[in-house]
BARO-148894 format. One line per 3 residues: number of its first residue (from 0); their letters; for each residue x, y, z of C-alpha. Coordinates in steps of 0.02 Angstrom, whole numbers, always signed. Layout:
// BARO-148894
NUM = A = X:Y:Z ~ ...
// end
This chain:
// BARO-148894
0 = MSL = +3353:-4096:+162 ~ +3203:-3999:+77 ~ +3209:-3842:-44
3 = RQM = +3107:-3756:+110 ~ +3255:-3768:+203 ~ +3373:-3709:+72
6 = EYF = +3253:-3565:+52 ~ +3266:-3539:+249 ~ +3441:-3550:+231
9 = LTV = +3464:-3411:+91 ~ +3338:-3282:+185 ~ +3444:-3299:+338
12 = VEQ = +3601:-3258:+251 ~ +3533:-3121:+151 ~ +3444:-3041:+293
15 = ASF = +3586:-3076:+410 ~ +3478:-3108:+562 ~ +3358:-3263:+621
18 = TRA = +3240:-3123:+667 ~ +3224:-3036:+508 ~ +3209:-3194:+416
21 = AEL = +3085:-3271:+519 ~ +2962:-3107:+481 ~ +2998:-3112:+305
24 = LHV = +2960:-3300:+297 ~ +2792:-3263:+403 ~ +2865:-3415:+524
27 = TQP = +2909:-3406:+710 ~ +3101:-3392:+744 ~ +3094:-3560:+853
30 = ALS = +3036:-3639:+698 ~ +3153:-3563:+574 ~ +3300:-3598:+685
33 = HQI = +3247:-3791:+689 ~ +3241:-3810:+503 ~ +3405:-3739:+482
36 = KAL = +3468:-3837:+635 ~ +3400:-3995:+526 ~ +3472:-3943:+363
39 = EKT = +3648:-3939:+454 ~ +3624:-4104:+522 ~ +3603:-4169:+350
42 = VGG = +3749:-4086:+263 ~ +3861:-4143:+429 ~ +3898:-3970:+512
45 = ALL = +3867:-3788:+543 ~ +3819:-3679:+393 ~ +3789:-3535:+495
48 = ERM = +3888:-3450:+657 ~ +3777:-3352:+780 ~ +3851:-3194:+817
51 = PRG = +3796:-3067:+964 ~ +3735:-2943:+824 ~ +3687:-3065:+665
54 = VRL = +3751:-3208:+568 ~ +3901:-3263:+461 ~ +3929:-3400:+347
57 = TPM = +4047:-3542:+410 ~ +4168:-3603:+274 ~ +4056:-3738:+260
60 = GRA = +3907:-3614:+239 ~ +3999:-3525:+85 ~ +4026:-3677:+19
63 = FLP = +3847:-3725:+32 ~ +3781:-3554:-29 ~ +3807:-3561:-229
66 = HAE = +3730:-3738:-228 ~ +3583:-3687:-140 ~ +3549:-3538:-236
69 = LAV = +3554:-3642:-382 ~ +3443:-3759:-328 ~ +3307:-3637:-256
72 = RSA = +3320:-3532:-433 ~ +3301:-3695:-524 ~ +3158:-3739:-449
75 = AQA = +3088:-3578:-483 ~ +3123:-3579:-661 ~ +3053:-3752:-678
78 = CRA = +2894:-3703:-597 ~ +2881:-3548:-733 ~ +2942:-3653:-866
81 = ARA = +2799:-3765:-823 ~ +2666:-3630:-825 ~ +2746:-3552:-980
84 = AAG = +2725:-3720:-1077 ~ +2536:-3687:-1068 ~ +2543:-3572:-1199
87 = AEG = +2645:-3416:-1135 ~ +2507:-3338:-1067 ~ +2546:-3330:-882
90 = GEL = +2671:-3328:-747 ~ +2844:-3231:-764 ~ +2996:-3228:-868
93 = HIA = +3170:-3159:-818 ~ +3287:-3083:-928 ~ +3465:-3039:-901
96 = ALH = +3561:-2916:-1007 ~ +3704:-2800:-1009 ~ +3657:-2633:-960
99 = SIA = +3707:-2550:-1141 ~ +3576:-2676:-1216 ~ +3431:-2663:-1086
102 = VGA = +3434:-2464:-1102 ~ +3464:-2458:-1306 ~ +3376:-2601:-1371
105 = LPD = +3278:-2675:-1255 ~ +3133:-2550:-1210 ~ +3046:-2566:-1400
108 = VFA = +3061:-2768:-1369 ~ +2982:-2754:-1215 ~ +2821:-2662:-1263
111 = RWR = +2798:-2762:-1406 ~ +2803:-2914:-1275 ~ +2684:-2830:-1184
114 = TAH = +2546:-2788:-1319 ~ +2578:-2992:-1374 ~ +2578:-3063:-1196
117 = PRV = +2501:-2933:-1064 ~ +2485:-3074:-943 ~ +2674:-3132:-936
120 = LLR = +2772:-3028:-802 ~ +2951:-2969:-858 ~ +3088:-2962:-730
123 = LHE = +3245:-2867:-806 ~ +3415:-2901:-718 ~ +3556:-2801:-794
126 = YAT = +3737:-2817:-785 ~ +3903:-2728:-824 ~ +4007:-2862:-890
129 = SEA = +3974:-3014:-992 ~ +4063:-3113:-856 ~ +3920:-3075:-732
132 = LEE = +3785:-3080:-868 ~ +3849:-3284:-879 ~ +3876:-3315:-695
135 = AVQ = +3687:-3254:-677 ~ +3617:-3379:-806 ~ +3742:-3519:-715
138 = RGT = +3670:-3469:-555 ~ +3478:-3468:-634 ~ +3452:-3303:-590
141 = ADL = +3371:-3273:-754 ~ +3287:-3384:-890 ~ +3371:-3297:-1025
144 = AIG = +3522:-3187:-1059 ~ +3547:-3056:-1203 ~ +3749:-3024:-1236
147 = PEP = +3888:-3068:-1330 ~ +3920:-3269:-1360 ~ +3960:-3348:-1196
150 = VGA = +4118:-3444:-1150 ~ +4086:-3622:-1147 ~ +3913:-3610:-1222
153 = PGT = +3823:-3661:-1059 ~ +3677:-3719:-1158 ~ +3557:-3668:-1290
156 = VVP = +3649:-3502:-1373 ~ +3539:-3429:-1528 ~ +3613:-3284:-1634
159 = VGE = +3514:-3125:-1632 ~ +3619:-3012:-1733 ~ +3746:-2895:-1733
162 = EEL = +3794:-2742:-1624 ~ +3902:-2603:-1689 ~ +4001:-2471:-1603
165 = VLV = +3996:-2285:-1633 ~ +4081:-2122:-1595 ~ +3987:-1984:-1516
168 = VPF = +4026:-1800:-1513 ~ +3915:-1626:-1499 ~ +3842:-1551:-1644
171 = DDR = +3953:-1422:-1645 ~ +4101:-1505:-1663 ~ +4226:-1503:-1804
174 = LAG = +4178:-1670:-1876 ~ +4014:-1640:-1859 ~ +3987:-1633:-2039
177 = RTR = +4053:-1795:-2064 ~ +3975:-1978:-2063 ~ +4127:-2076:-2044
180 = VTL = +4302:-2053:-1954 ~ +4468:-2147:-1930 ~ +4558:-2161:-1766
183 = PEL = +4718:-2079:-1806 ~ +4614:-1928:-1835 ~ +4563:-1910:-1658
186 = ADR = +4738:-1925:-1594 ~ +4726:-1745:-1519 ~ +4550:-1783:-1439
189 = AWI = +4490:-1809:-1246 ~ +4381:-1968:-1217 ~ +4241:-2013:-1099
192 = RCA = +4273:-2175:-1041 ~ +4172:-2294:-965 ~ +4177:-2441:-846
195 = MEP = +4088:-2557:-948 ~ +4201:-2536:-1099 ~ +4259:-2694:-1167
198 = VVH = +4428:-2787:-1119 ~ +4543:-2854:-1267 ~ +4698:-2934:-1250
201 = GER = +4717:-2881:-1070 ~ +4684:-2695:-1116 ~ +4517:-2595:-1118
204 = FLD = +4445:-2607:-1297 ~ +4481:-2401:-1338 ~ +4669:-2419:-1250
207 = WAC = +4693:-2563:-1371 ~ +4613:-2498:-1540 ~ +4691:-2320:-1525
210 = GRA = +4875:-2417:-1472 ~ +4862:-2489:-1661 ~ +4832:-2322:-1718
213 = GYR = +5001:-2263:-1646 ~ +4939:-2149:-1495 ~ +4862:-2173:-1341
216 = PRT = +4682:-2110:-1288 ~ +4695:-1960:-1174 ~ +4539:-1981:-1037
219 = AVW = +4441:-1838:-992 ~ +4305:-1914:-868 ~ +4268:-2085:-810
222 = TEH = +4102:-2154:-797 ~ +4004:-2308:-723 ~ +3881:-2321:-870
225 = TST = +3867:-2305:-1062 ~ +3730:-2195:-1053 ~ +3805:-2066:-944
228 = AVR = +3963:-2074:-1067 ~ +3844:-2025:-1222 ~ +3762:-1876:-1107
231 = MAA = +3945:-1826:-1077 ~ +4011:-1828:-1249 ~ +3836:-1722:-1315
234 = AGV = +3873:-1609:-1192 ~ +4040:-1577:-1274 ~ +4162:-1652:-1136
237 = GVC = +4240:-1759:-1257 ~ +4215:-1914:-1383 ~ +4136:-2063:-1332
240 = VAP = +4114:-2240:-1389 ~ +3958:-2331:-1368 ~ +3848:-2456:-1447
243 = AHV = +3730:-2393:-1592 ~ +3564:-2440:-1497 ~ +3624:-2343:-1368
246 = VRG = +3653:-2168:-1452 ~ +3509:-2196:-1588 ~ +3371:-2265:-1466
249 = AVG = +3402:-2201:-1305 ~ +3505:-2050:-1255 ~ +3572:-1986:-1412
252 = EDC = +3445:-1862:-1488 ~ +3554:-1702:-1466 ~ +3727:-1779:-1534
255 = VVL = +3826:-1822:-1693 ~ +3856:-2003:-1726 ~ +3991:-2043:-1819
258 = TPD = +4037:-2221:-1874 ~ +4237:-2282:-1854 ~ +4316:-2319:-2023
261 = PAW = +4357:-2477:-2032 ~ +4190:-2507:-1927 ~ +4174:-2609:-1755
264 = KRA = +4035:-2739:-1734 ~ +4016:-2891:-1643 ~ +3875:-3038:-1644
267 = LTI = +3759:-3039:-1497 ~ +3649:-3184:-1439 ~ +3516:-3246:-1332
270 = YAR = +3558:-3412:-1211 ~ +3499:-3496:-1079 ~ +3541:-3655:-977
273 = VPP = +3397:-3747:-1057 ~ +3317:-3758:-1223 ~ +3180:-3613:-1205
276 = TGA = +3012:-3667:-1207 ~ +2834:-3568:-1189 ~ +2851:-3384:-1155
279 = AEA = +3049:-3408:-1153 ~ +3044:-3458:-1333 ~ +2914:-3333:-1364
282 = FVD = +3020:-3198:-1321 ~ +3175:-3268:-1425 ~ +3067:-3263:-1566
285 = LLR = +3013:-3097:-1544 ~ +3194:-3032:-1497 ~ +3275:-3107:-1664
288 = AAW = +3122:-3030:-1770 ~ +3135:-2857:-1694 ~ +3317:-2846:-1670
291 = PSL = +3370:-2712:-1830 ~ +3527:-2797:-1883 ~ +3458:-2974:-1901
294 = GAA = +3488:-3062:-2064 ~ +3676:-2988:-2074 ~ +3825:-3096:-2083
297 = VVR = +3873:-3167:-1898 ~ +4031:-3068:-1863 ~ +4160:-3089:-1747
300 = EYE = +4188:-2981:-1591 ~ +4215:-2795:-1661 ~ +4267:-2885:-1836
303 = ACD = +4368:-2734:-1917 ~ +4503:-2725:-1776 ~ +4521:-2914:-1770
306 = VPA = +4467:-2907:-1588 ~ +4451:-3102:-1536 ~ +4366:-3075:-1368
309 = ARV = +4277:-2912:-1282 ~ +4222:-2970:-1135 ~ +4149:-2817:-1052
312 = G = +3946:-2745:-1096
// end
């Protein structure tokens, strides 16, 4: 079994066609079929079922797929790490992050990186949930991941700083002259909710937090992305909860930001399956230096609300 055979297998699966896979790989279709048959002979059974139109995975193929993906991606990571060890001056670096972090905090960090290391290509992978982010690292999709501390600590975990959740209202809101507000004061308000909202104790964070304040939040709009929820709140559709770095650093120029009383905060980390070296290590150092709240006490997720595990970005 060779790495090339696994790459061929993955390409056939991704393209659902031997013909398209052969074109993409720049090999003849008979040569591709020969390599797949050799791979199937090695593993002891058919991995792909040839259909009249395309191909599909067999049960053996479905079991083999995630391991083949990890092997191929790990090989690519090994090559990147080897090149990067020469001084972070070549190759590329794959960064995975929650969408809210990617849109709110990373543009400035990436700009600083490009100034310091213009020859290192950055590839950003964005995820909606912490679970998806952790899985991406485990499967070798990214060299580094930025998000809440992972469950089970997959390898190296480095504290970055803390993330604060804030409330967003329009300039003409009755609370616009305030800086802080308690949840009971918002019992009569409509909310903009987001699919990326954290889940706590089996409930979405806002349901849980408002429930502790004695009411259930009335939802006006559901959105897919945090940035969309902020824009909706700024337009006066309702109140929304969002990470402070998204509001202040990306999409919140025309809205009022309120701090919940008590404040909601959680610790953020950067983590990887293996200790970062070369370019990866340099990126970790830059992120920790650039994060505005680094140096503050590391807190539990949404500390003031006694939230033990908010798992969605």
